[in-house]
N, CA, C and O atoms as a GROMACS GRO file, in nm:
protein
  336
    1MET      N    1   0.083  -0.117   0.000
    1MET     CA    2   0.000   0.000   0.000
    1MET      C    3   0.089   0.124   0.000
    1MET      O    4   0.186   0.131   0.075
    2LYS      N    5   0.056   0.221  -0.083
    2LYS     CA    6   0.133   0.344  -0.093
    2LYS      C    7   0.094   0.439   0.020
    2LYS      O    8  -0.023   0.452   0.054
    3LYS      N    9   0.195   0.504   0.078
    3LYS     CA   10   0.169   0.600   0.185
    3LYS      C   11   0.106   0.726   0.129
    3LYS      O   12   0.149   0.778   0.026
    4LEU      N   13   0.004   0.774   0.196
    4LEU     CA   14  -0.058   0.900   0.155
    4LEU      C   15   0.022   1.020   0.204
    4LEU      O   16   0.029   1.123   0.138
    5VAL      N   17   0.082   1.005   0.322
    5VAL     CA   18   0.163   1.112   0.379
    5VAL      C   19   0.304   1.057   0.398
    5VAL      O   20   0.322   0.958   0.470
    6PRO      N   21   0.404   1.119   0.336
    6PRO     CA   22   0.541   1.067   0.350
    6PRO      C   23   0.593   1.086   0.491
    6PRO      O   24   0.548   1.173   0.566
    7ASP      N   25   0.690   1.004   0.526
    7ASP     CA   26   0.757   1.020   0.656
    7ASP      C   27   0.831   1.153   0.658
    7ASP      O   28   0.883   1.197   0.556
    8PRO      N   29   0.835   1.218   0.774
    8PRO     CA   30   0.910   1.344   0.783
    8PRO      C   31   1.059   1.318   0.764
    8PRO      O   32   1.107   1.208   0.794
    9PRO      N   33   1.132   1.417   0.714
    9PRO     CA   34   1.277   1.397   0.697
    9PRO      C   35   1.344   1.384   0.833
    9PRO      O   36   1.294   1.437   0.932
   10PRO      N   37   1.456   1.314   0.838
   10PRO     CA   38   1.527   1.304   0.967
   10PRO      C   39   1.572   1.442   1.012
   10PRO      O   40   1.591   1.532   0.931
   11ALA      N   41   1.589   1.456   1.142
   11ALA     CA   42   1.629   1.585   1.198
   11ALA      C   43   1.758   1.632   1.132
   11ALA      O   44   1.857   1.558   1.126
   12SER      N   45   1.757   1.755   1.085
   12SER     CA   46   1.875   1.809   1.019
   12SER      C   47   1.957   1.895   1.114
   12SER      O   48   2.063   1.946   1.075
   13ILE      N   49   1.911   1.912   1.236
   13ILE     CA   50   1.982   1.997   1.331
   13ILE      C   51   2.106   1.922   1.381
   13ILE      O   52   2.094   1.811   1.434
   14PRO      N   53   2.224   1.982   1.364
   14PRO     CA   54   2.345   1.915   1.413
   14PRO      C   55   2.337   1.890   1.562
   14PRO      O   56   2.291   1.976   1.638
   15GLN      N   57   2.381   1.775   1.605
   15GLN     CA   58   2.376   1.738   1.746
   15GLN      C   59   2.516   1.750   1.807
   15GLN      O   60   2.573   1.651   1.854
   16PHE      N   61   2.569   1.872   1.807
   16PHE     CA   62   2.700   1.894   1.866
   16PHE      C   63   2.692   1.878   2.017
   16PHE      O   64   2.590   1.907   2.078
   17ASP      N   65   2.801   1.832   2.074
   17ASP     CA   66   2.808   1.815   2.219
   17ASP      C   67   2.841   1.951   2.280
   17ASP      O   68   2.951   2.003   2.261
   18ILE      N   69   2.747   2.009   2.353
   18ILE     CA   70   2.766   2.141   2.412
   18ILE      C   71   2.831   2.123   2.549
   18ILE      O   72   2.781   2.047   2.632
   19PRO      N   73   2.942   2.192   2.573
   19PRO     CA   74   3.009   2.178   2.703
   19PRO      C   75   2.928   2.242   2.814
   19PRO      O   76   2.847   2.332   2.791
   20ASP      N   77   2.952   2.195   2.936
   20ASP     CA   78   2.891   2.259   3.052
   20ASP      C   79   2.958   2.394   3.075
   20ASP      O   80   3.075   2.413   3.043
   21PHE      N   81   2.880   2.487   3.130
   21PHE     CA   82   2.934   2.618   3.165
   21PHE      C   83   2.968   2.618   3.313
   21PHE      O   84   2.899   2.556   3.394
   22SER      N   85   3.075   2.688   3.347
   22SER     CA   86   3.109   2.706   3.487
   22SER      C   87   3.159   2.849   3.504
   22SER      O   88   3.196   2.914   3.407
   23PHE      N   89   3.159   2.897   3.626
   23PHE     CA   90   3.197   3.033   3.656
   23PHE      C   91   3.322   3.033   3.742
   23PHE      O   92   3.332   2.959   3.839
   24ILE      N   93   3.418   3.119   3.706
   24ILE     CA   94   3.538   3.134   3.787
   24ILE      C   95   3.499   3.198   3.920
   24ILE      O   96   3.538   3.152   4.027
   25THR      N   97   3.420   3.306   3.910
   25THR     CA   98   3.366   3.372   4.027
   25THR      C   99   3.214   3.365   4.017
   25THR      O  100   3.157   3.422   3.925
   26PRO      N  101   3.148   3.296   4.111
   26PRO     CA  102   3.002   3.285   4.102
   26PRO      C  103   2.936   3.423   4.104
   26PRO      O  104   2.977   3.510   4.180
   27PRO      N  105   2.834   3.442   4.020
   27PRO     CA  106   2.763   3.571   4.019
   27PRO      C  107   2.681   3.588   4.147
   27PRO      O  108   2.644   3.490   4.212
   28SER      N  109   2.654   3.712   4.180
   28SER     CA  110   2.567   3.738   4.295
   28SER      C  111   2.425   3.696   4.256
   28SER      O  112   2.394   3.675   4.139
   29THR      N  113   2.340   3.684   4.356
   29THR     CA  114   2.201   3.645   4.331
   29THR      C  115   2.132   3.744   4.239
   29THR      O  116   2.058   3.705   4.149
   30GLU      N  117   2.157   3.873   4.262
   30GLU     CA  118   2.093   3.976   4.177
   30GLU      C  119   2.142   3.968   4.034
   30GLU      O  120   2.063   3.976   3.940
   31GLN      N  121   2.274   3.951   4.015
   31GLN     CA  122   2.330   3.938   3.881
   31GLN      C  123   2.274   3.813   3.812
   31GLN      O  124   2.239   3.815   3.694
   32CYS      N  125   2.267   3.706   3.888
   32CYS     CA  126   2.219   3.580   3.834
   32CYS      C  127   2.073   3.591   3.789
   32CYS      O  128   2.038   3.548   3.680
   33ASP      N  129   1.990   3.649   3.873
   33ASP     CA  130   1.849   3.666   3.839
   33ASP      C  131   1.833   3.752   3.714
   33ASP      O  132   1.750   3.722   3.628
   34ALA      N  133   1.913   3.859   3.703
   34ALA     CA  134   1.906   3.947   3.586
   34ALA      C  135   1.951   3.872   3.460
   34ALA      O  136   1.890   3.885   3.354
   35LEU      N  137   2.057   3.794   3.472
   35LEU     CA  138   2.105   3.716   3.358
   35LEU      C  139   2.003   3.612   3.314
   35LEU      O  140   1.978   3.596   3.194
   36VAL      N  141   1.945   3.540   3.409
   36VAL     CA  142   1.844   3.439   3.376
   36VAL      C  143   1.725   3.505   3.306
   36VAL      O  144   1.674   3.451   3.207
   37HIS      N  145   1.682   3.619   3.355
   37HIS     CA  146   1.570   3.690   3.293
   37HIS      C  147   1.605   3.729   3.148
   37HIS      O  148   1.526   3.706   3.057
   38GLY      N  149   1.723   3.788   3.128
   38GLY     CA  150   1.764   3.828   2.994
   38GLY      C  151   1.781   3.710   2.900
   38GLY      O  152   1.741   3.717   2.784
   39LEU      N  153   1.840   3.603   2.949
   39LEU     CA  154   1.858   3.484   2.865
   39LEU      C  155   1.725   3.419   2.830
   39LEU      O  156   1.707   3.368   2.719
   40THR      N  157   1.632   3.419   2.923
   40THR     CA  158   1.500   3.362   2.896
   40THR      C  159   1.428   3.440   2.787
   40THR      O  160   1.367   3.380   2.698
   41LEU      N  161   1.435   3.573   2.791
   41LEU     CA  162   1.376   3.654   2.685
   41LEU      C  163   1.444   3.626   2.550
   41LEU      O  164   1.377   3.619   2.447
   42THR      N  165   1.575   3.609   2.553
   42THR     CA  166   1.649   3.580   2.430
   42THR      C  167   1.608   3.444   2.374
   42THR      O  168   1.595   3.430   2.252
   43VAL      N  169   1.589   3.344   2.460
   43VAL     CA  170   1.544   3.213   2.414
   43VAL      C  171   1.407   3.225   2.348
   43VAL      O  172   1.384   3.168   2.241
   44GLN      N  173   1.316   3.299   2.410
   44GLN     CA  174   1.182   3.316   2.352
   44GLN      C  175   1.188   3.382   2.215
   44GLN      O  176   1.120   3.337   2.123
   45GLN      N  177   1.268   3.486   2.201
   45GLN     CA  178   1.278   3.556   2.073
   45GLN      C  179   1.348   3.469   1.968
   45GLN      O  180   1.309   3.471   1.851
   46THR      N  181   1.449   3.395   2.009
   46THR     CA  182   1.519   3.306   1.917
   46THR      C  183   1.425   3.194   1.870
   46THR      O  184   1.431   3.153   1.755
   47TYR      N  185   1.340   3.147   1.959
   47TYR     CA  186   1.244   3.042   1.925
   47TYR      C  187   1.146   3.091   1.818
   47TYR      O  188   1.108   3.016   1.729
   48ILE      N  189   1.104   3.218   1.829
   48ILE     CA  190   1.013   3.275   1.729
   48ILE      C  191   1.082   3.277   1.592
   48ILE      O  192   1.020   3.244   1.491
   49VAL      N  193   1.209   3.316   1.589
   49VAL     CA  194   1.284   3.317   1.463
   49VAL      C  195   1.298   3.174   1.410
   49VAL      O  196   1.285   3.151   1.290
   50LEU      N  197   1.323   3.080   1.500
   50LEU     CA  198   1.336   2.939   1.460
   50LEU      C  199   1.208   2.891   1.391
   50LEU      O  200   1.213   2.827   1.286
   51LEU      N  201   1.093   2.921   1.452
   51LEU     CA  202   0.966   2.875   1.394
   51LEU      C  203   0.937   2.939   1.259
   51LEU      O  204   0.874   2.878   1.173
   52ASP      N  205   0.984   3.062   1.239
   52ASP     CA  206   0.959   3.134   1.114
   52ASP      C  207   1.061   3.101   1.006
   52ASP      O  208   1.046   3.147   0.892
   53SER      N  209   1.163   3.024   1.037
   53SER     CA  210   1.269   2.994   0.941
   53SER      C  211   1.240   2.866   0.865
   53SER      O  212   1.184   2.770   0.919
   54GLU      N  213   1.279   2.867   0.739
   54GLU     CA  214   1.272   2.745   0.658
   54GLU      C  215   1.386   2.653   0.701
   54GLU      O  216   1.488   2.700   0.753
   55PRO      N  217   1.370   2.522   0.682
   55PRO     CA  218   1.481   2.431   0.713
   55PRO      C  219   1.608   2.474   0.639
   55PRO      O  220   1.603   2.512   0.522
   56GLY      N  221   1.718   2.468   0.708
   56GLY     CA  222   1.846   2.506   0.649
   56GLY      C  223   1.941   2.560   0.753
   56GLY      O  224   1.919   2.545   0.873
   57PRO      N  225   2.048   2.624   0.707
   57PRO     CA  226   2.152   2.671   0.801
   57PRO      C  227   2.102   2.771   0.904
   57PRO      O  228   2.145   2.766   1.020
   58GLN      N  229   2.013   2.862   0.865
   58GLN     CA  230   1.964   2.961   0.962
   58GLN      C  231   1.885   2.891   1.073
   58GLN      O  232   1.900   2.924   1.190
   59ARG      N  233   1.802   2.798   1.036
   59ARG     CA  234   1.723   2.725   1.136
   59ARG      C  235   1.814   2.643   1.227
   59ARG      O  236   1.792   2.636   1.348
   60ASP      N  237   1.915   2.580   1.168
   60ASP     CA  238   2.010   2.502   1.248
   60ASP      C  239   2.082   2.592   1.348
   60ASP      O  240   2.104   2.554   1.463
   61ALA      N  241   2.120   2.712   1.303
   61ALA     CA  242   2.190   2.806   1.391
   61ALA      C  243   2.100   2.851   1.505
   61ALA      O  244   2.144   2.863   1.619
   62MET      N  245   1.973   2.877   1.475
   62MET     CA  246   1.880   2.920   1.580
   62MET      C  247   1.861   2.808   1.683
   62MET      O  248   1.856   2.834   1.804
   63ALA      N  249   1.851   2.684   1.636
   63ALA     CA  250   1.836   2.571   1.728
   63ALA      C  251   1.960   2.557   1.817
   63ALA      O  252   1.949   2.531   1.937
   64MET      N  253   2.078   2.575   1.758
   64MET     CA  254   2.201   2.565   1.837
   64MET      C  255   2.208   2.679   1.938
   64MET      O  256   2.250   2.658   2.052
   65ASN      N  257   2.168   2.799   1.899
   65ASN     CA  258   2.166   2.912   1.992
   65ASN      C  259   2.075   2.883   2.110
   65ASN      O  260   2.110   2.912   2.224
   66ILE      N  261   1.959   2.826   2.084
   66ILE     CA  262   1.866   2.793   2.192
   66ILE      C  263   1.927   2.691   2.287
   66ILE      O  264   1.914   2.704   2.409
   67ARG      N  265   1.994   2.592   2.233
   67ARG     CA  266   2.058   2.491   2.318
   67ARG      C  267   2.166   2.554   2.406
   67ARG      O  268   2.177   2.521   2.524
   68LEU      N  269   2.246   2.643   2.348
   68LEU     CA  270   2.350   2.710   2.426
   68LEU      C  271   2.291   2.800   2.534
   68LEU      O  272   2.339   2.800   2.648
   69LEU      N  273   2.187   2.875   2.499
   69LEU     CA  274   2.123   2.963   2.597
   69LEU      C  275   2.062   2.882   2.712
   69LEU      O  276   2.073   2.921   2.828
   70CYS      N  277   1.999   2.771   2.679
   70CYS     CA  278   1.939   2.687   2.784
   70CYS      C  279   2.047   2.628   2.875
   70CYS      O  280   2.026   2.615   2.995
   71ARG      N  281   2.161   2.591   2.817
   71ARG     CA  282   2.271   2.538   2.900
   71ARG      C  283   2.321   2.646   2.996
   71ARG      O  284   2.353   2.616   3.111
   72MET      N  285   2.327   2.770   2.948
   72MET     CA  286   2.371   2.881   3.035
   72MET      C  287   2.269   2.906   3.146
   72MET      O  288   2.308   2.928   3.261
   73VAL      N  289   2.140   2.903   3.112
   73VAL     CA  290   2.037   2.922   3.215
   73VAL      C  291   2.048   2.812   3.320
   73VAL      O  292   2.035   2.839   3.439
   74SER      N  293   2.072   2.689   3.276
   74SER     CA  294   2.087   2.578   3.372
   74SER      C  295   2.204   2.602   3.466
   74SER      O  296   2.195   2.574   3.585
   75ALA      N  297   2.314   2.652   3.412
   75ALA     CA  298   2.431   2.679   3.496
   75ALA      C  299   2.401   2.790   3.597
   75ALA      O  300   2.450   2.786   3.710
   76LEU      N  301   2.323   2.889   3.556
   76LEU     CA  302   2.293   3.002   3.644
   76LEU      C  303   2.193   2.967   3.753
   76LEU      O  304   2.191   3.033   3.858
   77THR      N  305   2.110   2.868   3.732
   77THR     CA  306   2.008   2.836   3.832
   77THR      C  307   2.066   2.793   3.966
   77THR      O  308   1.999   2.800   4.068
   78GLU      N  309   2.191   2.748   3.965
   78GLU     CA  310   2.255   2.712   4.091
   78GLU      C  311   2.270   2.831   4.184
   78GLU      O  312   2.273   2.815   4.306
   79TYR      N  313   2.280   2.952   4.127
   79TYR     CA  314   2.306   3.072   4.206
   79TYR      C  315   2.185   3.164   4.213
   79TYR      O  316   2.194   3.274   4.267
   80SER      N  317   2.073   3.120   4.160
   80SER     CA  318   1.956   3.205   4.148
   80SER      C  319   1.854   3.176   4.258
   80SER      O  320   1.847   3.065   4.310
   81ASP      N  321   1.776   3.277   4.291
   81ASP     CA  322   1.663   3.259   4.382
   81ASP      C  323   1.534   3.233   4.305
   81ASP      O  324   1.429   3.210   4.365
   82LEU      N  325   1.542   3.236   4.172
   82LEU     CA  326   1.422   3.216   4.090
   82LEU      C  327   1.379   3.070   4.097
   82LEU      O  328   1.464   2.981   4.104
   83PRO      N  329   1.249   3.044   4.095
   83PRO     CA  330   1.202   2.906   4.096
   83PRO      C  331   1.238   2.837   3.965
   83PRO      O  332   1.236   2.898   3.859
   84VAL      N  333   1.271   2.711   3.975
   84VAL     CA  334   1.309   2.633   3.856
   84VAL      C  335   1.187   2.576   3.789
   84VAL      O  336   1.199   2.507   3.688
   0.00000   0.00000   0.00000
């Protein structure tokens, strides 16, 4: 039987291994909260660009940026008073 809807293409987003982030001098709670807030807004805006992009290098770059930003937010949550 012939498929009416083809299978989606395999994920084209490169799966690079993103290193963990660490801080030489831990940020203060206020600095950390401000950074988490700014990074969260950046993730949201980058996600909008990702959704509006056609598959290709720009979309791959936006996905990688989101992964890097999320890794940074995860590293900052150790020093933040914000709820996880």
